[in-house]
C-alpha positions as CSV (number, residue, x, y, z in Angstrom):
1,M,193.3,125.6,-3.6
2,N,192.8,122.5,-5.2
3,V,190.9,119.8,-3.3
4,T,189.8,116.3,-4.0
5,V,186.2,115.2,-2.9
6,K,185.7,111.5,-2.3
7,L,182.1,110.4,-3.5
8,F,180.3,107.4,-2.1
9,A,177.3,105.5,-2.8
10,Q,174.4,107.3,-4.8
11,A,176.7,110.3,-5.1
12,R,179.4,108.2,-7.0
13,D,176.7,106.7,-9.2
14,L,175.2,110.0,-10.0
15,A,178.6,111.8,-10.8
16,G,180.2,108.8,-12.5
17,T,183.1,109.0,-10.4
18,S,184.5,108.0,-7.1
19,Q,186.3,111.3,-6.6
20,A,186.1,115.0,-7.9
21,N,188.8,117.5,-8.2
22,L,187.8,121.0,-7.6
23,S,189.6,124.3,-7.4
24,L,188.2,126.4,-4.4
25,N,189.1,129.6,-3.0
26,E,190.8,129.8,0.4
27,E,188.4,130.0,3.4
28,Q,185.4,128.7,1.2
29,S,182.5,127.2,3.1
30,V,181.1,123.7,2.6
31,K,178.1,125.1,1.1
32,E,180.1,126.8,-1.7
33,M,182.0,123.8,-2.3
34,L,178.8,121.8,-2.7
35,A,177.7,124.5,-5.3
36,S,180.8,124.0,-7.2
37,L,180.4,120.2,-7.0
38,I,177.0,120.4,-8.5
39,D,178.2,122.8,-11.1
40,K,180.8,120.1,-12.4
41,Y,178.3,117.4,-11.7
42,P,174.8,118.4,-12.3
43,A,173.0,115.1,-11.7
44,L,174.2,115.5,-8.0
45,S,171.4,118.1,-7.8
46,Q,168.9,115.3,-7.3
47,I,170.3,114.5,-3.9
48,Q,171.9,117.8,-2.8
49,G,169.7,118.2,0.2
50,N,170.4,115.0,1.5
51,L,174.2,115.0,1.2
52,L,176.4,114.7,4.1
53,V,179.9,116.3,4.1
54,A,182.8,114.9,6.4
55,V,185.9,117.1,6.4
56,N,189.0,115.4,7.9
57,N,186.8,112.7,9.0
58,E,184.4,114.6,10.9
59,Y,180.6,115.6,9.8
60,V,180.5,119.4,9.3
61,S,177.8,121.9,8.6
62,S,177.0,123.7,5.5
63,E,178.6,126.9,6.9
64,S,181.8,125.3,8.0
65,L,184.9,126.5,6.3
66,I,187.2,124.1,4.5
67,P,190.9,124.3,5.5
68,A,193.8,123.9,3.2
69,N,194.7,120.2,2.5
70,A,191.5,119.0,3.9
71,E,190.3,115.5,3.2
72,I,186.6,115.8,2.1
73,A,184.0,113.0,1.6
74,C,180.5,113.4,0.4
75,F,177.7,110.9,0.7
76,P,173.9,110.4,1.2
77,P,172.6,109.1,4.5
78,V,173.0,105.6,5.1
79,S,170.2,103.3,6.5
80,G,169.7,99.9,7.3
81,G,169.1,97.5,10.1
């Protein structure tokens, strides 16, 4: 399946794009999706341990499966006051 991953903040800056198109297998986990994303944009490896992932507007764990037609967003934690 083809998915679009929206990238925000430092993830966008490191990848040099605001969205990435990936081809994933059915029932692929978030962890596997992140590995594919980093293969495509190696600079993201600098922040891979800090990336948050949302699927269909909900934060998910690395073991969560990505459903077909999912909306995926990837960004580093946000801090501030």
